[in-house]
Every structure is written in structure tokens, then in C-alpha cells.
Backbone and ligand atoms as CSV (ligand in chain L), in Angstrom:
chain,resi,resn,atom,element,x,y,z
A,1,LEU,N,N,0.880,-1.198,-0.108
A,1,LEU,CA,C,-0.092,-0.098,0.130
A,1,LEU,C,C,0.867,1.161,0.089
A,2,ASP,N,N,0.462,2.168,-0.569
A,2,ASP,CA,C,1.276,3.515,-0.818
A,2,ASP,C,C,0.637,4.687,-0.008
A,3,PHE,N,N,1.327,5.001,0.895
A,3,PHE,CA,C,0.613,5.839,2.027
A,3,PHE,C,C,0.870,7.117,1.455
A,4,ASN,N,N,1.554,7.475,0.357
A,4,ASN,CA,C,1.634,8.681,-0.345
A,4,ASN,C,C,0.571,8.973,-1.232
A,5,LYS,N,N,-0.258,7.979,-1.277
A,5,LYS,CA,C,-1.661,8.181,-2.139
A,5,LYS,C,C,-2.806,8.984,-1.131
A,6,SER,N,N,-2.555,8.778,0.163
A,6,SER,CA,C,-3.385,9.487,0.874
A,6,SER,C,C,-3.295,10.760,1.308
A,7,PRO,N,N,-4.526,11.657,1.410
A,7,PRO,CA,C,-4.389,13.098,1.794
A,7,PRO,C,C,-3.850,12.996,3.089
A,8,ALA,N,N,-4.142,11.968,4.085
A,8,ALA,CA,C,-3.598,12.030,5.333
A,8,ALA,C,C,-2.197,12.575,5.832
A,9,ILE,N,N,-2.072,13.391,6.450
A,9,ILE,CA,C,-0.744,13.693,7.011
A,9,ILE,C,C,-0.148,13.103,8.315
A,10,PHE,N,N,0.807,12.360,8.317
A,10,PHE,CA,C,1.091,11.493,9.673
A,10,PHE,C,C,2.307,12.268,10.153
A,11,LYS,N,N,2.300,12.745,11.492
A,11,LYS,CA,C,3.419,13.462,12.076
A,11,LYS,C,C,3.673,12.516,13.534
A,12,PRO,N,N,4.624,11.777,13.602
A,12,PRO,CA,C,5.892,11.550,12.697
A,12,PRO,C,C,5.245,10.699,11.533
A,13,LYS,N,N,6.037,10.581,10.762
A,13,LYS,CA,C,5.713,9.614,9.208
A,13,LYS,C,C,5.328,8.305,9.811
A,14,ILE,N,N,4.376,7.781,9.512
A,14,ILE,CA,C,4.004,6.195,9.690
A,14,ILE,C,C,3.445,5.617,8.326
A,15,SER,N,N,3.437,4.517,8.415
A,15,SER,CA,C,2.814,3.479,7.372
A,15,SER,C,C,2.138,2.235,7.870
A,16,ALA,N,N,1.424,1.432,7.151
A,16,ALA,CA,C,0.926,0.198,7.579
A,16,ALA,C,C,2.122,-0.715,8.032
A,17,ALA,N,N,3.283,-0.820,7.282
A,17,ALA,CA,C,4.243,-1.466,7.696
A,17,ALA,C,C,5.019,-1.066,8.680
A,18,GLN,N,N,5.367,0.179,8.828
A,18,GLN,CA,C,5.769,1.004,9.903
A,18,GLN,C,C,4.987,1.814,10.691
A,19,PRO,N,N,4.218,1.294,11.456
A,19,PRO,CA,C,3.198,2.102,12.291
A,19,PRO,C,C,3.642,2.840,13.359
A,20,GLY,N,N,5.014,3.167,13.208
A,20,GLY,CA,C,5.515,4.235,14.302
A,20,GLY,C,C,5.962,3.787,15.553
A,21,GLU,N,N,5.565,2.620,16.161
A,21,GLU,CA,C,6.051,1.940,17.264
A,21,GLU,C,C,6.251,0.655,17.032
A,22,ASP,N,N,7.413,0.071,17.482
A,22,ASP,CA,C,7.601,-1.458,17.123
A,22,ASP,C,C,6.904,-2.435,17.808
A,23,TRP,N,N,6.056,-1.836,18.872
A,23,TRP,CA,C,4.982,-2.974,19.659
A,23,TRP,C,C,3.580,-2.926,18.845
A,24,MET,N,N,3.601,-2.204,17.698
A,24,MET,CA,C,2.193,-2.091,17.247
A,24,MET,C,C,2.199,-3.013,15.867
A,25,VAL,N,N,1.172,-3.686,15.558
A,25,VAL,CA,C,1.037,-4.090,14.267
A,25,VAL,C,C,-0.378,-4.151,13.664
A,26,VAL,N,N,-0.471,-3.758,12.219
A,26,VAL,CA,C,-1.718,-3.680,11.490
A,26,VAL,C,C,-1.755,-4.940,10.634
A,27,ARG,N,N,-3.065,-5.754,11.029
A,27,ARG,CA,C,-3.188,-7.120,10.341
A,27,ARG,C,C,-4.628,-7.305,10.187
A,28,PRO,N,N,-4.880,-8.398,9.319
A,28,PRO,CA,C,-6.341,-8.920,9.285
A,28,PRO,C,C,-6.648,-9.438,10.424
A,29,LEU,N,N,-7.885,-9.678,10.866
A,29,LEU,CA,C,-8.490,-10.133,12.074
A,29,LEU,C,C,-8.074,-11.616,11.923
A,30,GLN,N,N,-8.019,-12.556,13.113
A,30,GLN,CA,C,-7.830,-13.594,13.182
A,30,GLN,C,C,-8.682,-14.388,14.194
A,31,ARG,N,N,-8.966,-15.541,13.874
A,31,ARG,CA,C,-9.793,-16.351,14.804
A,31,ARG,C,C,-9.389,-16.165,16.498
A,32,SER,N,N,-8.424,-16.252,16.517
A,32,SER,CA,C,-7.760,-16.221,17.848
A,32,SER,C,C,-7.866,-14.780,18.554
A,33,ASP,N,N,-8.428,-13.863,17.717
A,33,ASP,CA,C,-8.636,-12.372,18.244
A,33,ASP,C,C,-9.896,-12.633,19.151
A,34,TYR,N,N,-10.471,-13.372,19.278
A,34,TYR,CA,C,-11.716,-13.569,20.471
A,34,TYR,C,C,-11.054,-13.221,21.825
A,35,ASP,N,N,-9.785,-13.963,21.699
A,35,ASP,CA,C,-9.187,-13.960,23.201
A,35,ASP,C,C,-8.351,-12.593,23.347
A,36,LYS,N,N,-8.232,-11.881,22.209
A,36,LYS,CA,C,-7.275,-10.557,22.251
A,36,LYS,C,C,-8.245,-9.328,22.324
A,37,GLY,N,N,-9.391,-9.422,23.043
A,37,GLY,CA,C,-10.328,-8.529,23.167
A,37,GLY,C,C,-11.138,-7.814,22.162
A,38,PHE,N,N,-11.149,-8.550,21.104
A,38,PHE,CA,C,-11.813,-7.792,19.861
A,38,PHE,C,C,-13.172,-7.328,20.084
A,39,LEU,N,N,-13.776,-8.021,20.819
A,39,LEU,CA,C,-15.293,-7.877,20.988
A,39,LEU,C,C,-15.403,-6.542,22.152
A,40,GLN,N,N,-14.760,-6.627,22.770
A,40,GLN,CA,C,-14.620,-5.562,23.952
A,40,GLN,C,C,-14.247,-4.241,23.414
A,41,LEU,N,N,-13.402,-4.482,22.395
A,41,LEU,CA,C,-12.964,-3.335,21.511
A,41,LEU,C,C,-14.125,-2.367,20.852
A,42,LEU,N,N,-15.149,-3.566,20.100
A,42,LEU,CA,C,-16.054,-3.159,19.243
A,42,LEU,C,C,-17.082,-2.354,20.304
A,43,SER,N,N,-17.266,-3.056,21.310
A,43,SER,CA,C,-18.093,-2.445,22.444
A,43,SER,C,C,-18.020,-0.936,22.840
A,44,GLN,N,N,-16.809,-0.377,22.401
A,44,GLN,CA,C,-16.531,1.049,22.768
A,44,GLN,C,C,-17.092,1.886,21.431
A,45,LEU,N,N,-17.565,1.038,20.446
A,45,LEU,CA,C,-18.525,1.630,19.397
A,45,LEU,C,C,-19.937,1.668,19.611
A,46,THR,N,N,-20.378,0.639,19.805
A,46,THR,CA,C,-21.904,0.228,20.072
A,46,THR,C,C,-22.061,-0.816,20.768
A,47,ASN,N,N,-23.441,-1.262,20.696
A,47,ASN,CA,C,-23.964,-2.379,21.526
A,47,ASN,C,C,-23.356,-3.804,20.817
A,48,VAL,N,N,-22.737,-4.657,21.521
A,48,VAL,CA,C,-22.116,-5.772,20.682
A,48,VAL,C,C,-23.000,-6.993,21.270
A,49,GLY,N,N,-23.202,-7.212,22.178
A,49,GLY,CA,C,-24.151,-8.145,22.845
A,49,GLY,C,C,-23.129,-9.360,23.369
A,50,ASN,N,N,-23.862,-10.331,23.859
A,50,ASN,CA,C,-23.153,-11.379,24.404
A,50,ASN,C,C,-22.614,-12.638,23.338
A,51,ILE,N,N,-21.478,-12.568,22.974
A,51,ILE,CA,C,-21.337,-13.478,21.630
A,51,ILE,C,C,-20.281,-14.407,22.161
A,52,SER,N,N,-20.796,-15.538,22.221
A,52,SER,CA,C,-19.996,-16.853,22.398
A,52,SER,C,C,-18.683,-17.199,21.376
A,53,ARG,N,N,-17.878,-17.931,21.948
A,53,ARG,CA,C,-16.706,-18.165,20.838
A,53,ARG,C,C,-17.396,-18.909,19.725
A,54,LYS,N,N,-18.320,-19.683,19.848
A,54,LYS,CA,C,-18.867,-20.429,18.684
A,54,LYS,C,C,-19.558,-19.498,17.790
A,55,LEU,N,N,-20.355,-18.696,18.338
A,55,LEU,CA,C,-20.834,-17.634,17.561
A,55,LEU,C,C,-19.914,-16.650,16.861
A,56,PHE,N,N,-19.014,-16.291,17.290
A,56,PHE,CA,C,-17.854,-15.541,16.669
A,56,PHE,C,C,-17.099,-16.258,15.513
A,57,ASP,N,N,-16.940,-17.616,16.000
A,57,ASP,CA,C,-16.184,-18.391,14.992
A,57,ASP,C,C,-17.072,-18.799,13.804
A,58,ASP,N,N,-18.295,-19.067,13.980
A,58,ASP,CA,C,-19.327,-19.109,12.874
A,58,ASP,C,C,-19.548,-18.040,11.984
A,59,ARG,N,N,-19.262,-16.838,12.578
A,59,ARG,CA,C,-19.513,-15.465,11.858
A,59,ARG,C,C,-18.321,-15.342,11.048
A,60,PHE,N,N,-17.199,-15.584,11.772
A,60,PHE,CA,C,-15.807,-15.442,11.043
A,60,PHE,C,C,-15.666,-16.451,9.829
A,61,THR,N,N,-16.063,-17.525,9.994
A,61,THR,CA,C,-16.088,-18.575,8.910
A,61,THR,C,C,-17.002,-18.115,7.641
A,62,LYS,N,N,-18.172,-17.350,8.164
A,62,LYS,CA,C,-19.271,-17.104,6.974
A,62,LYS,C,C,-18.638,-15.677,6.127
A,63,MET,N,N,-17.874,-15.095,6.939
A,63,MET,CA,C,-17.341,-13.825,6.441
A,63,MET,C,C,-16.251,-14.118,5.420
A,64,LYS,N,N,-15.432,-15.362,5.641
A,64,LYS,CA,C,-14.189,-15.664,4.912
A,64,LYS,C,C,-15.158,-16.299,3.706
A,65,GLN,N,N,-15.871,-17.206,3.634
A,65,GLN,CA,C,-16.427,-17.859,2.897
A,65,GLN,C,C,-17.232,-17.003,1.742
A,66,SER,N,N,-17.835,-16.027,2.332
A,66,SER,CA,C,-18.588,-15.133,1.139
A,66,SER,C,C,-17.720,-14.304,0.806
A,67,GLY,N,N,-16.590,-13.830,1.202
A,67,GLY,CA,C,-15.536,-12.953,0.550
A,67,GLY,C,C,-16.227,-11.481,0.776
A,68,GLY,N,N,-15.318,-10.608,0.611
A,68,GLY,CA,C,-15.702,-9.231,0.408
A,68,GLY,C,C,-15.738,-8.592,1.998
A,69,TYR,N,N,-15.208,-9.383,2.881
A,69,TYR,CA,C,-15.057,-8.715,4.346
A,69,TYR,C,C,-13.688,-8.464,4.672
A,70,TYR,N,N,-13.047,-7.389,4.843
A,70,TYR,CA,C,-11.794,-7.214,5.190
A,70,TYR,C,C,-11.637,-6.534,6.477
A,71,VAL,N,N,-11.909,-7.308,7.731
A,71,VAL,CA,C,-11.787,-6.737,8.981
A,71,VAL,C,C,-10.246,-6.592,9.509
A,72,THR,N,N,-9.911,-5.440,9.582
A,72,THR,CA,C,-8.489,-5.045,9.897
A,72,THR,C,C,-8.415,-4.692,11.322
A,73,VAL,N,N,-7.182,-4.923,11.863
A,73,VAL,CA,C,-6.855,-4.500,13.501
A,73,VAL,C,C,-5.698,-4.007,13.809
A,74,ILE,N,N,-5.665,-3.399,14.696
A,74,ILE,CA,C,-4.140,-3.193,15.285
A,74,ILE,C,C,-4.018,-3.851,16.480
A,75,GLU,N,N,-2.837,-4.357,16.909
A,75,GLU,CA,C,-2.599,-4.910,18.027
A,75,GLU,C,C,-1.247,-4.400,18.624
A,76,ASP,N,N,-1.534,-4.298,20.130
A,76,ASP,CA,C,-0.240,-3.886,20.793
A,76,ASP,C,C,0.225,-5.194,21.197
A,77,THR,N,N,1.380,-5.455,20.696
A,77,THR,CA,C,1.927,-6.900,20.711
A,77,THR,C,C,2.671,-7.000,22.001
A,78,ARG,N,N,3.032,-5.999,22.767
A,78,ARG,CA,C,3.384,-6.173,24.193
A,78,ARG,C,C,2.750,-6.720,25.150
A,79,VAL,N,N,1.168,-6.494,24.867
A,79,VAL,CA,C,0.082,-7.032,25.600
A,79,VAL,C,C,-0.633,-8.045,25.255
A,80,GLY,N,N,-0.700,-8.211,23.753
A,80,GLY,CA,C,-1.340,-9.192,23.054
A,80,GLY,C,C,-2.793,-8.789,23.092
A,81,LYS,N,N,-2.893,-7.402,23.071
A,81,LYS,CA,C,-4.243,-6.878,23.033
A,81,LYS,C,C,-4.854,-6.189,21.804
A,82,LEU,N,N,-6.036,-6.391,21.228
A,82,LEU,CA,C,-6.371,-5.415,20.124
A,82,LEU,C,C,-6.733,-3.830,20.414
A,83,ILE,N,N,-6.123,-3.005,19.637
A,83,ILE,CA,C,-6.341,-1.456,20.338
A,83,ILE,C,C,-7.081,-0.725,19.220
A,84,GLY,N,N,-7.297,-1.257,17.890
A,84,GLY,CA,C,-7.978,-0.549,17.105
A,84,GLY,C,C,-8.447,-1.483,15.867
A,85,ALA,N,N,-9.621,-1.182,15.234
A,85,ALA,CA,C,-10.244,-2.067,14.334
A,85,ALA,C,C,-10.942,-1.133,13.360
A,86,ALA,N,N,-11.005,-1.659,12.009
A,86,ALA,CA,C,-12.112,-0.976,10.856
A,86,ALA,C,C,-12.190,-2.290,10.008
A,87,THR,N,N,-13.427,-2.043,9.183
A,87,THR,CA,C,-13.890,-2.991,8.482
A,87,THR,C,C,-14.065,-2.664,6.856
A,88,LEU,N,N,-13.459,-3.211,6.012
A,88,LEU,CA,C,-13.829,-2.719,4.635
A,88,LEU,C,C,-15.021,-3.914,4.170
A,89,THR,N,N,-15.906,-3.467,3.590
A,89,THR,CA,C,-16.762,-4.399,2.925
A,89,THR,C,C,-16.918,-4.169,1.584
A,90,ILE,N,N,-17.318,-4.933,0.671
A,90,ILE,CA,C,-17.251,-4.580,-0.658
A,90,ILE,C,C,-18.485,-5.262,-1.100
A,91,GLU,N,N,-19.017,-4.301,-1.795
A,91,GLU,CA,C,-20.365,-4.634,-2.661
A,91,GLU,C,C,-20.141,-4.777,-4.182
A,92,GLN,N,N,-20.581,-5.833,-4.746
A,92,GLN,CA,C,-20.553,-6.014,-6.257
A,92,GLN,C,C,-21.714,-5.242,-6.858
A,93,LYS,N,N,-21.306,-4.621,-7.897
A,93,LYS,CA,C,-22.337,-3.588,-8.420
A,93,LYS,C,C,-22.552,-4.097,-10.206
A,94,PHE,N,N,-23.566,-3.689,-10.621
A,94,PHE,CA,C,-23.737,-3.820,-12.181
A,94,PHE,C,C,-23.178,-2.397,-12.794
A,95,ILE,N,N,-23.435,-1.416,-12.139
A,95,ILE,CA,C,-23.064,0.052,-12.640
A,95,ILE,C,C,-21.462,0.425,-12.744
A,96,HIS,N,N,-21.242,1.352,-13.272
A,96,HIS,CA,C,-19.768,1.542,-13.515
A,96,HIS,C,C,-19.048,0.342,-13.966
A,97,ASN,N,N,-19.404,-0.439,-15.143
A,97,ASN,CA,C,-18.847,-1.339,-15.741
A,97,ASN,C,C,-18.806,-2.431,-14.710
A,98,CYS,N,N,-19.620,-3.102,-13.865
A,98,CYS,CA,C,-19.659,-4.109,-13.021
A,98,CYS,C,C,-18.557,-3.728,-11.867
A,99,SER,N,N,-18.523,-2.502,-11.521
A,99,SER,CA,C,-17.567,-2.239,-10.411
A,99,SER,C,C,-17.881,-2.537,-8.944
A,100,LEU,N,N,-17.038,-2.253,-8.300
A,100,LEU,CA,C,-17.370,-2.582,-6.781
A,100,LEU,C,C,-17.209,-1.123,-5.937
A,101,ARG,N,N,-18.055,-1.388,-4.801
A,101,ARG,CA,C,-18.063,-0.170,-3.944
A,101,ARG,C,C,-17.558,-0.830,-2.429
A,102,GLY,N,N,-16.691,0.169,-1.914
A,102,GLY,CA,C,-16.327,-0.082,-0.617
A,102,GLY,C,C,-17.037,0.596,0.427
A,103,ARG,N,N,-17.280,-0.108,1.557
A,103,ARG,CA,C,-17.823,0.745,2.818
A,103,ARG,C,C,-16.944,0.559,3.979
A,104,LEU,N,N,-16.768,1.827,4.336
A,104,LEU,CA,C,-15.750,1.632,5.629
A,104,LEU,C,C,-16.617,1.565,6.832
A,105,GLU,N,N,-16.584,0.454,7.594
A,105,GLU,CA,C,-17.474,0.301,8.825
A,105,GLU,C,C,-16.833,-0.360,10.026
A,106,ASP,N,N,-17.466,0.333,11.082
A,106,ASP,CA,C,-16.872,-0.242,12.619
A,106,ASP,C,C,-15.583,0.030,12.916
A,107,VAL,N,N,-15.444,1.344,12.605
A,107,VAL,CA,C,-14.210,1.940,13.004
A,107,VAL,C,C,-13.916,2.422,14.525
A,108,VAL,N,N,-13.026,1.805,15.104
A,108,VAL,CA,C,-12.896,2.064,16.761
A,108,VAL,C,C,-11.531,1.975,17.053
A,109,VAL,N,N,-11.098,2.722,18.021
A,109,VAL,CA,C,-9.937,2.929,18.568
A,109,VAL,C,C,-9.937,2.855,20.027
A,110,ASN,N,N,-9.195,2.159,20.834
A,110,ASN,CA,C,-9.189,2.049,22.259
A,110,ASN,C,C,-8.977,3.465,22.773
A,111,ASP,N,N,-9.873,4.044,23.598
A,111,ASP,CA,C,-9.747,5.390,23.840
A,111,ASP,C,C,-8.337,5.588,24.933
A,112,THR,N,N,-7.802,4.619,25.465
A,112,THR,CA,C,-6.814,4.867,26.245
A,112,THR,C,C,-5.471,5.140,25.236
A,113,TYR,N,N,-5.593,4.706,24.165
A,113,TYR,CA,C,-4.422,5.031,22.989
A,113,TYR,C,C,-4.374,6.347,22.165
A,114,ARG,N,N,-5.268,7.075,22.863
A,114,ARG,CA,C,-5.682,8.384,22.118
A,114,ARG,C,C,-4.304,8.997,21.759
A,115,GLY,N,N,-4.303,9.948,20.633
A,115,GLY,CA,C,-3.211,10.708,20.303
A,115,GLY,C,C,-1.936,10.028,19.605
A,116,LYS,N,N,-2.197,8.823,19.253
A,116,LYS,CA,C,-1.164,7.963,18.514
A,116,LYS,C,C,-1.354,7.879,17.069
A,117,GLN,N,N,-2.344,8.431,16.557
A,117,GLN,CA,C,-2.871,8.627,14.974
A,117,GLN,C,C,-3.208,7.258,14.687
A,118,LEU,N,N,-3.737,6.409,15.604
A,118,LEU,CA,C,-4.223,5.050,15.234
A,118,LEU,C,C,-5.423,4.897,14.415
A,119,GLY,N,N,-6.331,5.858,14.632
A,119,GLY,CA,C,-7.615,6.006,13.933
A,119,GLY,C,C,-7.021,6.523,12.461
A,120,LYS,N,N,-6.246,7.295,12.410
A,120,LYS,CA,C,-5.875,7.625,10.982
A,120,LYS,C,C,-5.304,6.573,10.271
A,121,LEU,N,N,-4.361,5.742,10.885
A,121,LEU,CA,C,-3.569,4.784,10.307
A,121,LEU,C,C,-4.406,3.558,9.876
A,122,ILE,N,N,-5.632,3.355,10.701
A,122,ILE,CA,C,-6.573,2.171,10.290
A,122,ILE,C,C,-7.397,2.577,9.187
A,123,VAL,N,N,-8.004,3.806,9.289
A,123,VAL,CA,C,-8.738,4.288,8.064
A,123,VAL,C,C,-7.886,4.524,6.849
A,124,VAL,N,N,-6.823,5.002,7.005
A,124,VAL,CA,C,-6.078,5.071,5.679
A,124,VAL,C,C,-5.468,3.702,5.082
A,125,THR,N,N,-5.188,2.760,6.181
A,125,THR,CA,C,-4.905,1.589,5.569
A,125,THR,C,C,-5.969,0.722,4.661
A,126,VAL,N,N,-7.318,0.654,5.406
A,126,VAL,CA,C,-8.336,0.216,4.762
A,126,VAL,C,C,-8.839,0.930,3.492
A,127,SER,N,N,-8.635,2.137,3.560
A,127,SER,CA,C,-9.191,3.067,2.163
A,127,SER,C,C,-8.488,2.764,1.328
A,128,LEU,N,N,-6.945,2.652,1.411
A,128,LEU,CA,C,-6.098,2.247,0.286
A,128,LEU,C,C,-6.317,0.749,-0.133
A,129,LEU,N,N,-6.618,0.107,0.858
A,129,LEU,CA,C,-7.072,-1.413,0.396
A,129,LEU,C,C,-8.318,-1.526,-0.564
A,130,ALA,N,N,-9.471,-0.632,-0.270
A,130,ALA,CA,C,-10.288,-0.460,-1.082
A,130,ALA,C,C,-10.120,0.074,-2.633
A,131,GLN,N,N,-9.035,0.970,-2.572
A,131,GLN,CA,C,-8.670,1.165,-4.004
A,131,GLN,C,C,-7.788,0.172,-4.871
A,132,GLU,N,N,-7.080,-0.441,-4.013
A,132,GLU,CA,C,-6.226,-1.512,-4.571
A,132,GLU,C,C,-7.135,-2.581,-4.958
A,133,LEU,N,N,-8.143,-2.778,-4.472
A,133,LEU,CA,C,-9.042,-3.814,-4.783
A,133,LEU,C,C,-10.014,-3.519,-5.979
A,134,GLY,N,N,-10.082,-2.480,-6.438
A,134,GLY,CA,C,-10.559,-1.574,-7.543
A,134,GLY,C,C,-11.957,-1.092,-7.369
A,135,CYS,N,N,-12.182,-0.660,-6.009
A,135,CYS,CA,C,-13.391,-0.245,-5.722
A,135,CYS,C,C,-13.616,1.375,-6.423
A,136,TYR,N,N,-14.522,1.705,-6.984
A,136,TYR,CA,C,-14.687,3.034,-7.686
A,136,TYR,C,C,-14.897,4.128,-6.302
A,137,LYS,N,N,-15.455,3.824,-5.210
A,137,LYS,CA,C,-15.630,4.867,-4.104
A,137,LYS,C,C,-15.681,3.917,-3.112
A,138,MET,N,N,-15.404,4.741,-2.014
A,138,MET,CA,C,-15.477,4.259,-0.536
A,138,MET,C,C,-16.387,5.026,0.190
A,139,SER,N,N,-17.493,4.617,0.817
A,139,SER,CA,C,-18.462,5.347,1.584
A,139,SER,C,C,-18.359,5.036,3.105
A,140,LEU,N,N,-18.964,5.911,3.695
A,140,LEU,CA,C,-19.043,5.562,5.304
A,140,LEU,C,C,-20.261,6.576,5.792
A,141,ASP,N,N,-20.808,6.177,6.969
A,141,ASP,CA,C,-21.741,7.073,7.543
A,141,ASP,C,C,-21.135,7.233,9.092
A,142,CYS,N,N,-21.338,8.471,9.755
A,142,CYS,CA,C,-20.621,8.502,11.158
A,142,CYS,C,C,-21.261,9.702,11.842
A,143,LYS,N,N,-20.816,9.700,13.068
A,143,LYS,CA,C,-21.489,10.865,13.869
A,143,LYS,C,C,-20.930,12.222,13.438
A,144,ASP,N,N,-21.812,13.214,13.616
A,144,ASP,CA,C,-21.600,14.577,13.313
A,144,ASP,C,C,-20.108,15.194,13.629
A,145,LYS,N,N,-19.767,14.645,14.936
A,145,LYS,CA,C,-18.398,14.976,15.501
A,145,LYS,C,C,-17.265,14.460,14.979
A,146,LEU,N,N,-17.494,13.603,14.024
A,146,LEU,CA,C,-16.292,13.027,13.322
A,146,LEU,C,C,-16.026,13.357,11.769
A,147,ILE,N,N,-17.100,14.211,11.280
A,147,ILE,CA,C,-17.072,14.596,9.846
A,147,ILE,C,C,-15.524,15.224,9.842
A,148,LYS,N,N,-15.342,15.928,10.538
A,148,LYS,CA,C,-13.830,16.688,10.330
A,148,LYS,C,C,-12.724,15.779,10.380
A,149,PHE,N,N,-12.499,14.680,11.052
A,149,PHE,CA,C,-11.744,13.628,11.062
A,149,PHE,C,C,-11.492,13.247,9.833
A,150,TYR,N,N,-12.999,12.534,9.285
A,150,TYR,CA,C,-12.898,11.660,8.002
A,150,TYR,C,C,-12.374,12.757,6.868
A,151,GLU,N,N,-12.949,14.034,6.974
A,151,GLU,CA,C,-12.434,15.015,5.679
A,151,GLU,C,C,-11.033,15.147,5.763
A,152,SER,N,N,-10.413,15.114,7.061
A,152,SER,CA,C,-8.854,15.305,6.918
A,152,SER,C,C,-8.205,14.088,6.121
A,153,LEU,N,N,-8.879,13.197,5.938
A,153,LEU,CA,C,-8.426,11.913,5.418
A,153,LEU,C,C,-8.833,11.734,3.853
A,154,GLY,N,N,-9.708,12.700,3.487
A,154,GLY,CA,C,-9.960,12.550,1.864
A,154,GLY,C,C,-11.563,12.289,1.752
A,155,TYR,N,N,-12.166,12.119,2.832
A,155,TYR,CA,C,-13.705,11.883,2.398
A,155,TYR,C,C,-14.490,13.354,2.301
A,156,LYS,N,N,-15.369,13.194,1.624
A,156,LYS,CA,C,-15.994,14.358,1.371
A,156,LYS,C,C,-17.651,14.168,1.484
A,157,MET,N,N,-18.454,15.203,1.989
A,157,MET,CA,C,-19.786,15.433,1.920
A,157,MET,C,C,-19.886,15.836,0.397
A,158,GLU,N,N,-20.874,15.229,-0.203
A,158,GLU,CA,C,-21.091,15.569,-1.703
A,158,GLU,C,C,-22.547,16.545,-1.730
A,159,PRO,N,N,-22.488,17.594,-2.054
A,159,PRO,CA,C,-23.509,18.419,-1.932
A,159,PRO,C,C,-24.659,17.602,-2.779
A,160,GLY,N,N,-25.857,17.669,-2.036
A,160,GLY,CA,C,-27.006,17.118,-2.549
A,160,GLY,C,C,-27.153,15.506,-2.499
A,161,ASN,N,N,-26.042,14.907,-2.034
A,161,ASN,CA,C,-25.986,13.548,-2.118
A,161,ASN,C,C,-25.339,12.757,-0.632
A,162,SER,N,N,-25.361,13.552,0.431
A,162,SER,CA,C,-24.859,13.019,1.620
A,162,SER,C,C,-25.751,12.681,2.747
A,163,ASN,N,N,-26.700,12.218,2.248
A,163,ASN,CA,C,-27.835,11.917,3.371
A,163,ASN,C,C,-27.546,10.445,3.841
A,164,ALA,N,N,-27.640,10.244,4.963
A,164,ALA,CA,C,-27.451,8.826,5.625
A,164,ALA,C,C,-28.893,8.386,6.002
A,165,MET,N,N,-29.841,7.420,5.647
A,165,MET,CA,C,-30.851,7.187,6.165
A,165,MET,C,C,-30.853,5.822,6.406
A,166,ASN,N,N,-31.689,5.660,7.636
A,166,ASN,CA,C,-31.638,4.339,8.234
A,166,ASN,C,C,-33.018,3.764,8.359
A,167,MET,N,N,-33.397,2.486,8.478
A,167,MET,CA,C,-34.702,1.669,9.211
A,167,MET,C,C,-34.313,0.909,10.160
A,168,ARG,N,N,-34.489,0.922,11.165
A,168,ARG,CA,C,-33.992,0.171,12.383
A,168,ARG,C,C,-34.856,-0.847,12.374
A,169,PHE,N,N,-34.585,-2.053,12.870
A,169,PHE,CA,C,-35.609,-3.360,12.964
A,169,PHE,C,C,-35.502,-3.808,14.339
L,1,16G,C1,C,-20.922,4.135,12.888
L,1,16G,C2,C,-20.056,3.298,12.047
L,1,16G,C3,C,-20.562,2.069,11.454
L,1,16G,C4,C,-21.175,1.286,12.618
L,1,16G,C5,C,-22.405,2.254,13.394
L,1,16G,C6,C,-22.689,1.412,14.528
L,1,16G,C7,C,-17.885,4.081,11.010
L,1,16G,C8,C,-17.412,4.858,9.804
L,1,16G,N1,N,-19.324,4.086,11.119
L,1,16G,O1,O,-21.892,4.588,12.045
L,1,16G,O2,O,-19.714,1.328,10.749
L,1,16G,O3,O,-21.744,-0.002,12.110
L,1,16G,O4,O,-21.439,3.203,13.773
L,1,16G,O5,O,-23.846,2.209,15.137
L,1,16G,O6,O,-17.333,3.484,11.870
L,1,16G,P1,P,-25.283,1.568,15.575
L,1,16G,O7,O,-24.953,0.414,16.444
L,1,16G,O8,O,-26.046,2.835,15.770
L,1,16G,O9,O,-25.764,0.737,14.203
């Protein structure tokens, strides 16, 4: 991945391979991450529920089988705990010459690791991955207070075309 392709500015300079601290690693989610606090991390984003190892394992298998799920994590290898996560999901399209659309989902960074550019690192990593995989665009929805953060990484509100709507079940 080419971090120079991103509008994000890292101070000091970091990349997916060199995330700035030698105790940090950016990598795909693994089954064993059930024991590394993955679900506890996600619960800093929203309601996760009580997920048994079996349920986690079955969902992990289904995501692998169906393809199009790139759950990416940051691990603090000193303590064997996950401290950041973001997911790229890929939608297959007929439009744009049977192109792909990426969606950035479930971005979360452990709040005790603030100020280390981890949010930036994981969002840039996953966004570049979407580009590498041939997505014609990458979309997200977020809370109002995070708009500035995503704008600093190259995401734009498109005039007349930026409304997120939900139907909750
Ligand atoms: C945010 C997340 C979305 C997540 C949702 C959960 C990003 C960019 N957006 O919108 O991916 O699924 O929150 O909130 O991370 P909910 O539990 O209210 O659906």
C-alpha cells in the first residue's frame, strides 16, 4: 500500500508496515482475536451483545466464505490486545462497468491509546485497500463530531448526495 496516495498527514511519518511504534502491528482479524479483546474493543463503538466463541467462530467462517469482508485490526503486541479496528466491506455492482463499492465500517480505537494517530492509520490502511481492490468509491456514515476527522483523510460530503438514512428493525 502506498501511504503517499492518501491526503492524510502523519506526524511523525508512519505507514501500515511501519506504524511508528515497534510494538504495534496492523493485520487482518484472526480467529484467535476472540481472546485478544476484539469484541470488548467493538463495544467502545456500539452495542455488541453477548457473543460466545462458537458464534464468533461461525460468523468469522461465513465472512471468509462469502468474501468481501476485510476486518482489519491493530494489535499492541506487548500485551497481546487489539487496540484498533476497521472493516472494509465490498459490494458488487452492475453499474460503473460491474465495479465495486467499498464501505468503511465499525471503526474503533481504544480510547486509552488516543493521540497516536491510530484512527488515521487504520482508516488510511483500509481506504487504500479498497482502492487496491478496484473499488470506484468508498463510503461511510458517521456521527457529526467525526465529520472533520474523515474530511482530513479525504472523505467528502457530496452536495445534494450526503444523506444517510436508516430503517432500524
Ligand atoms: C458508525 C460506524 C458504522 C457502525 C455504526 C454502529 C464508521 C465509519 N461508522 O456509523 O460502521 O456500524 O456506527 O452504530 O465506523 P449503530 O449501532 O447505531 O448502528
